[in-house]
C-alpha positions as CSV (number, residue, x, y, z in Angstrom):
1,M,16.4,28.5,-29.4
2,T,14.7,26.1,-31.8
3,G,11.1,24.9,-31.8
4,S,8.3,23.3,-33.6
5,I,6.5,26.0,-35.6
6,L,3.1,26.0,-37.5
7,L,3.3,28.4,-40.4
8,V,-0.2,29.5,-41.6
9,E,0.1,31.4,-44.9
10,D,-1.9,31.0,-48.1
11,N,0.7,32.7,-50.4
12,E,2.7,29.7,-51.6
13,K,5.9,31.6,-52.6
14,L,6.0,33.5,-49.3
15,A,5.3,30.4,-47.3
16,A,8.1,28.5,-49.1
17,M,10.6,31.3,-48.5
18,L,9.7,31.7,-44.8
19,R,9.8,27.9,-44.3
20,T,13.4,27.8,-45.8
21,V,14.5,30.6,-43.5
22,L,13.1,28.9,-40.4
23,E,14.4,25.5,-41.2
24,G,17.8,27.0,-41.9
25,R,17.8,28.1,-38.3
26,G,17.0,24.5,-37.1
27,H,13.3,24.9,-36.5
28,Q,10.8,22.2,-37.4
29,V,8.1,23.6,-39.6
30,K,4.7,22.5,-40.8
31,G,2.6,24.6,-43.1
32,A,-1.1,25.2,-43.5
33,A,-2.7,27.3,-46.3
34,S,-6.1,27.9,-44.6
35,G,-7.5,28.5,-41.1
36,D,-9.4,25.2,-41.2
37,A,-6.2,23.2,-42.1
38,A,-4.3,25.0,-39.4
39,L,-6.9,24.2,-36.7
40,A,-6.8,20.5,-37.7
41,L,-3.0,20.5,-37.3
42,L,-3.2,22.2,-33.9
43,Q,-5.7,19.6,-32.7
44,A,-3.5,16.7,-34.0
45,Q,-0.1,17.8,-32.5
46,R,1.6,20.3,-30.3
47,F,3.6,23.3,-31.5
48,G,5.9,25.8,-29.7
49,L,4.8,28.7,-31.9
50,M,2.2,29.7,-34.6
51,V,3.2,32.2,-37.3
52,L,-0.2,33.4,-38.6
53,D,-1.4,35.5,-41.6
54,L,-4.7,37.2,-40.8
55,K,-6.2,37.1,-44.3
56,L,-6.9,33.4,-45.1
57,P,-9.4,31.5,-47.3
58,G,-12.3,30.0,-45.3
59,M,-11.7,30.6,-41.6
60,S,-9.9,33.9,-41.3
61,G,-6.7,34.3,-39.2
62,V,-8.7,36.5,-36.7
63,A,-11.3,33.7,-36.3
64,L,-8.6,31.1,-35.9
65,L,-6.8,33.2,-33.3
66,Q,-10.1,33.6,-31.3
67,R,-10.6,29.8,-31.5
68,V,-7.1,29.2,-30.2
69,R,-7.5,31.5,-27.2
70,R,-10.8,29.9,-26.2
71,S,-9.2,26.5,-26.2
72,A,-7.9,25.3,-22.8
73,A,-5.2,23.3,-24.5
74,L,-4.0,26.1,-26.9
75,K,-4.7,29.4,-25.0
76,E,-1.0,29.9,-24.1
77,L,0.4,29.0,-27.5
78,P,2.8,31.9,-28.6
79,V,1.6,33.6,-31.8
80,V,3.4,35.9,-34.3
81,I,1.1,37.8,-36.7
82,M,1.8,38.6,-40.3
83,T,-0.5,40.9,-42.2
84,G,-0.6,43.2,-45.2
85,V,-4.2,44.3,-44.6
86,F,-4.8,45.1,-40.9
87,R,-2.2,47.9,-40.4
88,G,-1.6,50.3,-37.6
89,E,-1.1,50.5,-33.8
90,E,-4.8,49.9,-33.0
91,Y,-4.7,46.5,-34.7
92,A,-1.4,45.7,-33.0
93,R,-2.7,46.6,-29.6
94,A,-5.9,44.5,-30.2
95,A,-3.8,41.6,-31.2
96,G,-1.6,42.0,-28.1
97,K,-4.7,41.6,-25.9
98,L,-5.1,38.1,-27.5
99,G,-1.6,37.2,-26.4
100,V,0.2,37.9,-29.7
101,K,3.9,38.1,-29.1
102,A,4.8,40.1,-32.3
103,Y,2.8,41.9,-35.0
104,L,4.6,42.1,-38.4
105,E,3.2,44.2,-41.2
106,K,4.0,43.1,-44.7
107,P,6.4,43.6,-46.3
108,F,8.9,42.9,-43.5
109,G,12.6,42.0,-43.6
110,K,14.3,38.7,-42.8
111,D,16.0,40.0,-39.7
112,D,12.8,41.4,-38.3
113,F,11.0,38.2,-38.9
114,L,13.7,36.0,-37.2
115,K,13.9,38.4,-34.3
116,A,10.1,38.2,-33.8
117,V,10.1,34.4,-34.0
118,Q,13.1,34.0,-31.6
119,G,11.5,36.4,-29.1
120,A,8.2,34.7,-29.2
121,L,9.8,31.3,-28.5
122,E,11.9,32.6,-25.7
123,Q,8.9,34.4,-24.1
124,G,6.7,31.4,-24.2
125,P,4.4,30.8,-21.3
126,A,6.3,30.7,-18.0
127,R,6.4,27.2,-16.7
128,K,6.1,26.3,-13.0
129,G,8.5,24.0,-11.2
130,I,7.0,20.4,-11.2
131,A,6.4,20.3,-7.4
132,R,4.3,23.5,-7.5
133,L,2.6,22.4,-10.7
134,L,1.7,19.0,-9.2
135,L,0.3,20.7,-6.1
136,D,-1.8,23.2,-8.2
137,L,-3.2,20.4,-10.3
138,Y,-4.0,18.3,-7.2
139,R,-5.8,21.1,-5.5
140,S,-7.8,22.1,-8.7
141,G,-8.6,18.5,-9.7
142,A,-7.4,19.3,-13.2
143,N,-7.3,16.9,-16.2
144,G,-4.6,17.1,-18.8
145,M,-1.1,16.1,-19.8
146,L,2.4,16.8,-18.5
147,E,5.4,16.6,-20.9
148,L,8.5,15.5,-19.1
149,R,12.0,15.4,-20.4
150,G,12.9,12.4,-22.5
151,G,9.6,12.3,-24.3
152,A,7.5,10.9,-21.5
153,R,3.9,12.2,-21.3
154,V,2.0,11.9,-18.0
155,F,-1.7,12.0,-18.0
156,V,-3.4,13.7,-15.1
157,V,-6.9,12.7,-14.1
158,G,-8.7,14.5,-11.3
159,G,-5.5,16.2,-10.3
160,E,-3.4,13.1,-9.9
161,P,-1.1,11.3,-12.3
162,A,-3.1,8.3,-13.7
163,S,-1.2,7.1,-16.8
164,F,1.7,7.7,-19.0
165,S,3.1,7.2,-22.5
166,S,6.9,6.9,-22.8
167,P,9.4,5.4,-25.3
168,S,11.5,4.5,-22.3
169,F,9.0,2.0,-20.8
170,V,9.9,-1.0,-22.9
171,P,13.7,-0.5,-22.3
172,F,12.9,-0.2,-18.6
173,L,11.1,-3.6,-18.7
174,V,14.1,-5.1,-20.5
175,S,16.5,-3.7,-18.0
176,T,14.5,-5.1,-15.0
177,S,14.3,-8.6,-16.8
178,H,10.5,-8.4,-17.1
179,L,10.9,-8.6,-20.9
180,Q,13.5,-10.4,-23.0
181,R,14.9,-8.8,-26.1
182,G,14.6,-12.0,-28.0
183,D,10.9,-12.3,-27.2
184,L,10.3,-8.8,-28.4
185,E,11.9,-9.6,-31.7
186,Q,10.1,-13.0,-32.1
187,Y,6.7,-11.8,-30.9
188,P,6.5,-8.0,-31.6
189,P,3.3,-6.4,-30.3
190,A,0.8,-5.8,-33.1
191,R,0.3,-2.1,-32.2
192,P,1.8,0.7,-30.0
193,G,1.1,1.0,-26.3
194,R,1.4,-1.1,-23.2
195,L,-1.6,-3.3,-23.3
196,P,-0.4,-5.0,-26.5
197,L,2.5,-6.4,-24.5
198,V,0.0,-8.4,-22.6
199,E,-1.9,-9.4,-25.7
200,A,1.3,-10.7,-27.2
201,G,1.9,-12.8,-24.0
202,L,5.1,-11.0,-23.2
203,I,4.1,-9.9,-19.7
204,G,1.2,-10.7,-17.4
205,Y,-1.4,-8.0,-16.8
206,D,-0.8,-7.8,-13.0
207,D,3.0,-7.4,-13.7
208,L,2.3,-4.8,-16.3
209,L,0.2,-2.8,-13.8
210,E,2.9,-3.1,-11.1
211,Q,5.8,-2.2,-13.3
212,S,3.8,0.7,-14.9
213,R,3.0,2.2,-11.5
214,L,6.7,1.8,-10.5
215,F,7.9,3.4,-13.8
216,L,5.5,6.3,-13.4
217,F,6.4,6.9,-9.8
218,R,10.1,6.8,-10.5
219,S,9.8,9.1,-13.5
220,L,8.0,11.7,-11.5
221,V,10.3,11.5,-8.5
222,E,13.3,11.9,-10.9
223,A,11.6,15.0,-12.4
224,L,11.0,16.4,-8.9
225,L,14.6,15.8,-7.9
226,Q,15.8,17.5,-11.2
227,N,13.3,20.3,-10.6
228,Q,12.0,20.0,-14.1
229,S,9.5,22.6,-15.4
230,P,7.2,20.5,-17.6
231,R,4.6,21.9,-19.9
232,F,1.0,21.2,-18.9
233,T,-1.9,21.2,-21.4
234,A,-5.5,20.6,-20.5
235,D,-5.9,17.8,-23.0
236,L,-6.3,14.0,-22.4
237,A,-6.3,13.0,-26.0
238,G,-4.3,9.8,-26.5
239,I,-4.4,8.6,-22.9
240,E,-2.9,5.2,-22.7
241,L,-4.2,2.2,-20.8
242,P,-3.9,0.6,-18.3
243,L,-4.4,3.4,-15.8
244,T,-1.7,3.5,-13.0
245,P,-2.8,6.2,-10.6
246,V,-0.2,7.8,-8.2
247,S,-1.0,9.8,-5.1
248,V,0.5,13.2,-5.3
249,P,0.9,13.7,-1.5
250,R,2.6,10.3,-1.3
251,L,4.8,11.2,-4.3
252,L,5.9,14.5,-2.9
253,H,6.5,12.9,0.5
254,H,8.8,10.3,-1.0
255,A,10.7,12.9,-3.0
256,A,11.1,15.2,0.0
257,G,12.7,12.3,1.9
258,A,15.2,11.6,-1.0
259,A,16.2,15.2,-1.7
260,S,18.7,17.3,0.3
261,F,17.2,20.0,2.5
262,D,19.0,23.2,3.5
263,L,18.3,23.4,7.2
264,A,20.0,26.6,8.4
265,P,17.9,29.1,6.3
266,Y,14.7,27.2,7.0
267,L,15.3,27.6,10.8
268,A,16.2,31.2,10.4
269,R,12.9,31.8,8.6
270,C,10.5,29.4,10.4
271,G,12.3,28.1,13.6
272,A,10.4,30.4,16.0
273,L,7.0,29.6,14.5
274,C,4.5,27.0,15.9
275,P,3.1,24.3,13.6
276,V,-0.7,24.1,13.8
277,R,-2.7,21.2,12.3
278,S,-5.4,22.2,9.8
279,T,-8.5,20.3,8.8
280,E,-6.6,19.3,5.7
281,Y,-4.0,17.5,7.9
282,F,-6.6,14.8,8.7
283,R,-7.6,14.4,5.1
284,L,-4.0,13.9,3.8
285,V,-2.0,12.3,6.7
286,N,-3.4,8.8,6.0
287,L,-2.1,9.0,2.4
288,L,1.5,9.3,3.6
289,N,3.7,6.3,4.5
290,M,5.8,7.5,7.4
291,G,8.6,5.8,9.4
292,P,8.9,5.7,13.2
293,E,11.0,8.9,13.4
294,E,8.4,10.8,11.4
295,V,5.5,9.4,13.5
296,D,7.4,10.6,16.6
297,L,7.6,14.1,15.1
298,L,3.9,14.1,14.5
299,Q,3.2,13.3,18.1
300,Q,4.9,16.6,19.1
301,L,2.4,18.7,17.1
302,G,-0.4,20.3,19.0
303,Q,1.8,20.9,22.1
304,G,2.6,24.6,21.5
305,K,6.2,23.7,20.5
306,T,8.1,25.8,17.9
307,V,9.6,24.3,14.8
308,Q,13.1,24.7,16.5
309,A,12.0,22.8,19.6
310,I,10.4,20.0,17.6
311,L,13.5,19.5,15.4
312,S,15.9,19.6,18.4
313,T,14.6,16.2,19.4
314,C,15.1,14.7,15.9
315,D,18.0,12.4,15.1
316,A,17.9,13.8,11.5
317,P,16.6,17.4,11.9
318,A,17.0,18.2,8.1
319,R,14.6,15.4,7.3
320,G,12.2,16.5,10.0
321,A,12.3,20.1,8.6
322,A,11.6,18.7,5.1
323,L,8.6,16.9,6.4
324,I,7.2,20.0,8.2
325,D,7.9,22.2,5.1
326,L,6.0,19.7,2.9
327,M,3.0,19.6,5.2
328,V,2.9,23.3,5.2
329,R,3.0,23.3,1.3
330,L,0.2,20.7,1.3
331,G,-1.9,22.8,3.6
332,M,-1.7,20.3,6.4
333,L,0.0,22.7,8.8
334,N,-0.1,26.4,9.3
335,L,2.8,28.2,10.9
336,S,1.8,30.6,13.7
337,A,3.7,33.2,15.6
338,A,2.1,31.9,18.9
339,P,0.6,28.6,20.0
340,V,-2.9,28.1,18.5
341,A,-5.3,25.2,19.0
342,D,-5.3,22.6,16.3
343,Q,-8.3,22.4,14.0
344,Q,-10.3,19.1,14.1
345,P,-11.4,16.9,11.2
346,D,-14.7,18.0,9.7
347,F,-15.6,14.5,8.6
348,P,-15.9,11.0,10.3
349,Q,-12.5,9.4,10.8
350,K,-11.9,6.1,12.5
351,L,-8.1,5.8,12.5
352,L,-5.0,7.7,11.8
353,F,-2.6,5.2,10.3
354,N,0.5,7.3,11.0
355,R,0.4,6.9,14.7
356,P,2.5,5.0,17.3
357,I,1.9,1.3,17.5
358,E,-0.9,0.7,19.9
359,E,-0.4,-1.2,23.1
360,V,-3.7,-2.9,23.3
361,A,-5.1,-3.6,26.8
362,E,-5.2,-7.3,27.5
363,R,-8.5,-9.1,27.2
364,R,-8.8,-12.6,28.6
365,A,-9.4,-15.0,25.8
366,E,-12.8,-16.7,26.3
367,A,-12.5,-20.3,27.4
368,V,-14.1,-22.9,25.2
369,N,-17.5,-23.5,26.8
370,F,-19.4,-26.7,26.9
371,E,-21.8,-25.8,24.1
372,D,-18.9,-25.2,21.7
373,L,-17.3,-28.5,22.6
374,V,-20.5,-30.4,22.1
375,D,-21.1,-28.7,18.7
376,E,-17.7,-29.7,17.6
377,V,-17.9,-33.4,18.5
378,S,-21.6,-34.4,18.8
379,E,-22.2,-34.7,15.0
380,S,-19.2,-36.9,14.4
381,I,-20.0,-39.0,17.5
382,E,-23.5,-39.7,16.3
383,L,-22.3,-40.6,12.8
384,V,-19.6,-43.0,14.0
385,V,-21.1,-44.5,17.1
386,G,-24.9,-44.3,16.7
387,K,-27.1,-45.1,19.6
388,K,-25.5,-48.1,21.2
389,G,-25.0,-47.9,25.0
390,M,-21.6,-47.4,26.6
391,A,-20.0,-50.3,28.4
392,A,-19.6,-49.8,32.1
393,P,-18.8,-51.8,35.2
394,L,-22.4,-51.0,36.4
395,S,-25.4,-51.1,34.2
396,A,-27.5,-48.0,33.5
397,S,-30.2,-49.2,35.8
398,E,-27.7,-49.4,38.6
399,I,-26.2,-45.9,38.5
400,D,-27.5,-42.6,37.2
401,F,-25.7,-40.1,35.0
402,E,-24.3,-38.1,37.9
403,Q,-22.7,-41.2,39.3
404,E,-21.3,-42.0,35.8
405,V,-19.7,-38.6,35.7
406,Q,-18.1,-39.0,39.2
407,R,-16.8,-42.5,38.2
408,D,-15.3,-41.2,34.9
409,Y,-13.7,-38.2,36.7
410,A,-12.1,-40.5,39.2
411,A,-11.0,-42.9,36.5
412,I,-8.8,-40.4,34.6
413,Q,-6.9,-39.1,37.6
414,N,-3.2,-39.8,37.4
415,K,-3.4,-41.5,34.0
416,N,-1.6,-40.6,30.8
417,Y,-3.5,-40.3,27.5
418,Y,-2.8,-44.0,26.6
419,E,-4.1,-45.3,29.9
420,I,-7.3,-43.3,29.7
421,F,-8.3,-45.3,26.6
422,G,-6.9,-48.6,28.0
423,M,-3.8,-48.7,25.9
424,T,0.0,-48.4,26.2
425,P,2.4,-46.8,23.7
426,G,3.3,-50.3,22.6
427,T,-0.3,-51.5,22.0
428,F,-1.6,-48.3,20.5
429,S,-3.7,-48.4,17.3
430,F,-5.8,-45.7,15.8
431,A,-8.8,-48.1,15.4
432,T,-8.7,-48.9,19.2
433,L,-8.3,-45.2,20.0
434,K,-11.3,-44.3,17.9
435,E,-13.5,-47.0,19.3
436,A,-12.6,-46.2,22.9
437,Y,-13.0,-42.5,22.5
438,F,-16.5,-42.7,21.0
439,A,-17.5,-45.3,23.5
440,K,-16.6,-43.0,26.4
441,T,-18.1,-39.8,24.9
442,R,-21.3,-41.3,23.5
443,E,-23.3,-41.0,26.8
444,Y,-22.3,-37.4,27.3
445,S,-25.3,-36.1,25.3
446,P,-26.7,-32.6,25.6
447,E,-29.9,-33.9,27.1
448,K,-28.0,-35.5,29.9
449,F,-25.9,-32.5,30.6
450,M,-29.2,-30.5,31.0
451,Q,-29.8,-32.6,34.1
452,L,-26.5,-31.7,35.8
453,S,-25.7,-28.7,38.0
454,G,-23.0,-27.3,40.3
455,D,-19.8,-29.3,40.7
456,T,-21.0,-32.3,38.8
457,L,-21.6,-30.2,35.7
458,G,-18.1,-28.7,36.0
459,R,-16.6,-32.2,36.3
460,A,-18.5,-33.4,33.3
461,Q,-17.1,-30.6,31.2
462,D,-13.6,-31.4,32.5
463,V,-14.0,-35.1,31.6
464,L,-15.2,-34.5,28.1
465,S,-12.5,-31.8,27.6
466,H,-9.8,-34.2,28.8
467,Y,-11.1,-37.0,26.5
468,A,-11.1,-34.5,23.6
469,N,-7.5,-33.4,24.3
470,A,-6.3,-36.9,24.6
471,Y,-8.0,-38.1,21.4
472,N,-6.8,-35.0,19.4
473,T,-3.2,-35.6,20.6
474,L,-3.1,-39.3,19.9
475,S,-5.0,-39.1,16.6
476,S,-2.5,-36.6,15.1
477,V,0.8,-38.1,14.0
478,I,2.6,-34.9,14.7
479,A,1.1,-34.3,18.1
480,K,1.5,-37.9,19.2
481,E,5.2,-37.8,18.4
482,R,5.6,-34.7,20.5
483,Y,3.6,-36.3,23.3
484,D,5.7,-39.5,23.2
485,E,8.9,-37.4,23.4
486,M,7.7,-35.6,26.5
487,L,5.9,-38.4,28.3
488,N,7.5,-39.7,31.4
489,A,6.6,-41.7,34.4
490,D,6.0,-38.7,36.7
491,T,3.2,-37.2,34.6
492,V,0.1,-36.5,36.7
493,G,-3.5,-36.5,35.5
494,L,-6.5,-34.2,35.3
495,G,-6.2,-31.0,37.4
496,G,-2.4,-31.4,37.8
497,K,-0.4,-28.3,36.8
498,R,2.3,-30.4,35.1
499,E,-0.3,-32.1,32.9
500,D,-1.6,-28.7,31.8
501,E,1.9,-27.6,31.0
502,L,2.6,-30.8,29.1
503,Q,-0.6,-30.5,27.1
504,A,0.1,-26.8,26.4
505,R,3.6,-27.7,25.0
506,I,2.1,-30.4,22.8
507,Q,-0.6,-28.1,21.4
508,F,1.9,-25.3,20.9
509,Q,4.3,-27.6,19.0
510,S,1.4,-28.9,16.9
511,G,0.2,-25.4,16.1
512,K,3.7,-24.4,14.9
513,V,3.8,-27.5,12.6
514,F,0.4,-26.7,11.2
515,L,1.6,-23.1,10.6
516,E,4.5,-24.5,8.6
517,M,2.1,-26.6,6.6
518,E,-0.1,-23.4,6.1
519,D,-3.0,-25.2,7.7
520,Y,-4.1,-22.1,9.5
521,G,-7.4,-23.4,10.8
522,N,-5.9,-26.3,12.7
523,A,-3.0,-24.1,13.8
524,E,-5.4,-21.6,15.3
525,R,-7.3,-24.4,17.1
526,A,-4.2,-26.0,18.5
527,L,-2.7,-22.7,19.6
528,Q,-5.9,-21.6,21.2
529,D,-5.9,-24.8,23.3
530,A,-2.3,-24.1,24.3
531,Y,-3.2,-20.5,25.2
532,T,-6.2,-21.7,27.3
533,L,-3.9,-24.0,29.3
534,D,-1.0,-21.5,29.6
535,P,-2.2,-17.9,28.8
536,D,0.9,-16.3,30.2
537,D,3.4,-17.8,27.8
538,A,4.8,-15.1,25.5
539,Q,5.5,-17.5,22.6
540,T,2.0,-19.0,22.7
541,S,0.4,-15.6,22.7
542,A,2.5,-14.5,19.7
543,Y,1.9,-17.6,17.6
544,L,-1.8,-17.7,18.4
545,A,-2.0,-14.1,17.1
546,W,-0.1,-15.1,13.9
547,S,-2.4,-18.1,13.3
548,I,-5.5,-16.0,13.7
549,Y,-4.1,-13.3,11.4
550,R,-3.1,-15.8,8.7
551,N,-6.4,-17.8,8.9
552,P,-8.4,-16.8,5.7
553,G,-11.6,-17.3,7.7
554,N,-10.7,-14.3,9.8
555,Q,-9.6,-11.9,7.1
556,R,-12.7,-9.7,7.3
557,S,-13.2,-9.8,11.0
558,Q,-12.3,-6.6,12.9
559,G,-12.7,-8.6,16.1
560,A,-10.1,-11.1,15.0
561,L,-7.7,-8.3,14.1
562,E,-8.1,-6.6,17.5
563,K,-7.5,-10.0,19.2
564,C,-4.3,-10.3,17.2
565,R,-3.1,-6.9,18.4
566,M,-4.0,-7.7,22.0
567,L,-2.2,-11.0,21.9
568,L,1.0,-9.5,20.4
569,S,1.0,-6.6,22.9
570,K,0.5,-9.2,25.7
571,S,3.4,-11.3,24.4
572,L,5.8,-8.3,24.3
573,Q,4.7,-7.2,27.8
574,A,5.6,-10.7,29.1
575,E,8.9,-10.9,27.1
576,R,10.6,-9.0,24.4
577,N,10.7,-11.7,21.7
578,A,11.6,-11.7,18.1
579,D,8.5,-13.6,16.9
580,A,6.0,-11.1,18.3
581,F,8.0,-8.1,16.8
582,A,8.2,-9.9,13.4
583,F,4.5,-10.8,13.4
584,R,3.5,-7.2,14.3
585,G,5.8,-5.9,11.5
586,C,4.1,-8.1,9.0
587,M,0.7,-6.8,10.0
588,L,2.0,-3.2,9.7
589,L,3.5,-4.0,6.3
590,D,0.1,-5.3,5.1
591,E,-1.5,-2.0,6.3
592,G,1.0,-0.1,4.1
593,R,2.9,1.3,7.1
594,D,6.3,0.3,5.8
595,G,8.2,2.6,8.0
596,L,6.8,1.3,11.3
597,A,7.0,-2.3,9.9
598,E,10.7,-1.8,9.3
599,G,11.2,-0.7,12.9
600,E,9.5,-3.9,14.2
601,F,11.6,-6.1,11.9
602,L,14.8,-4.5,13.1
603,K,13.8,-5.2,16.7
604,A,13.1,-8.8,15.8
605,L,16.4,-9.3,14.0
606,K,18.3,-7.7,16.9
607,L,16.9,-10.5,19.1
608,N,17.1,-13.2,16.5
609,P,19.0,-12.5,13.3
610,H,17.5,-15.6,11.7
611,Q,13.8,-14.8,12.4
612,P,12.2,-15.8,9.0
613,Q,9.3,-13.3,8.9
614,A,11.5,-10.4,9.8
615,Q,14.1,-11.4,7.2
616,G,11.4,-11.7,4.5
617,G,9.8,-8.4,5.5
618,M,13.1,-6.6,5.3
619,R,13.9,-8.1,1.9
620,L,10.5,-6.9,0.6
621,I,11.1,-3.4,2.0
622,K,14.6,-3.3,0.5
623,E,13.4,-4.5,-2.9
624,R,10.7,-1.8,-2.9
625,R,13.2,0.9,-2.0
626,E,15.9,-0.2,-4.4
627,A,13.4,-0.3,-7.2
628,E,12.3,3.2,-6.4
629,K,15.8,4.6,-5.9
630,K,17.0,3.4,-9.3
631,G,16.7,6.4,-11.5
632,L,16.4,8.9,-8.7
633,F,20.0,10.0,-9.0
634,K,20.8,8.9,-12.5
635,R,18.9,8.4,-15.7
636,I,18.2,4.8,-16.5
637,F,15.7,5.1,-19.2
638,G,16.3,4.9,-23.0
């Protein structure tokens, strides 16, 4: 076994001879002639062994050994002592208490020297498997550095991997087409590290962060699958920016799903035991990204079932067993010989993300009230029309406002939108529409509405709403085209069921067009109108939910999010439709619940193989998984 050795000896001839012997056996050797020089080298680089003379100029070998053992980074460094002064068993025993592997008294023979060196290297500090080591570091919140195979160094901050340094990162970027070899040759970074790649304009900062996180995640998963035993030192010297933190529970969960699991011995050992949730379960479960099958397994916890009984319901019992085993190792579950009540969270917790998709109880969408309608149109009415009176068959002195309302209500019965404004499709012009609309609505001021009550007030609201629908439809090129396509001689007017259906179809089609144009505000308004007219239509409910969700103005509104969930649940209760499944999948994907999102996308594609949101969501999930799987079963770096 070869290694990197620090030889601390002030006798030049002896040092040269020992160095020749060691290098002849393939060891890499650096020399120091004093304790101070040796300490400087130990702080600058890592060695697998120190061969130490106790009598040195300046800092003595004994003092250096004491400093080494007090250092968190060096306390496990193997040491072989050479001395011609401190002789005898008492000195050897004292040195052994300081972790000295061999105690050689001068003069010693070549064979004894090589045997001591080889034994010390082979008996170096026992290394834990990486899974156990990561768990220990996570629980202790340690800071330090892991050395993986291939020269990668992973920096751990607060118990979790947070950065890395690796000679394989640049080749990885080239292999994934994020860097071009020609660009590297033409614009080489001015200094080592990852950030200089951004400084040189070779990769954007956001791309660097994303690819760094992916590289770190894949490197650690590969190390887990290979069951590496990396060296850990409590030293963050040389940590490389940018930081790319990785969640240890999430990492171990991903690796557990990719590795094979021997089910039979696990069932023999744990099959008759009952999983019981601990307080730690509630702290860690939201960090994991589970699929539908895993969520189904979680729902069986807390029912007094044994491991065997739970796994008997799984389509893939080995994966289910791997999940239970991981949660036990994470401290999320305890295995009990008899059913025991679950512990409860000892902290406030609003939601568990790994839960079944909620079927939200329907809440009737609030109808647009009169005040909302007046707020929407009154300002524009005043700006365009001003205070001029509305033309009418009777003068204002001859009829009061209640009679005007009754007259207008009767006038719009059994008329299409063109007829309401005194036009036909052939004589239509936007200028005429605008003038007629504001002429009709000008007299419907808030002050006059305050005078109304009962049926008359309701009819006034219906009239103004009908005017607004007609104007909005005919003033929009898209909506007008849809209206012209559907208009027929049998259309009935205000209060007629067919008119409501027709208007709902127009508003729905307009909303879909606005969605395609990414005009989410207008899309939401149009689809809300369609929903008000036809609240039981599954497609309208689904697309209204999608427009609300995509509208930037609703992004921080919990109420809007709950309304989206309610509308999608309502849509699917009315009819299993691809759009509602796909929209719900997109929402789950944004929440980081990829597994549940995939289930929704698959349902959508089963109903409609060409549903665009479901196709896009599946592509994104596939790209993420393919990127993470590369390198899990074969080395791709270097």
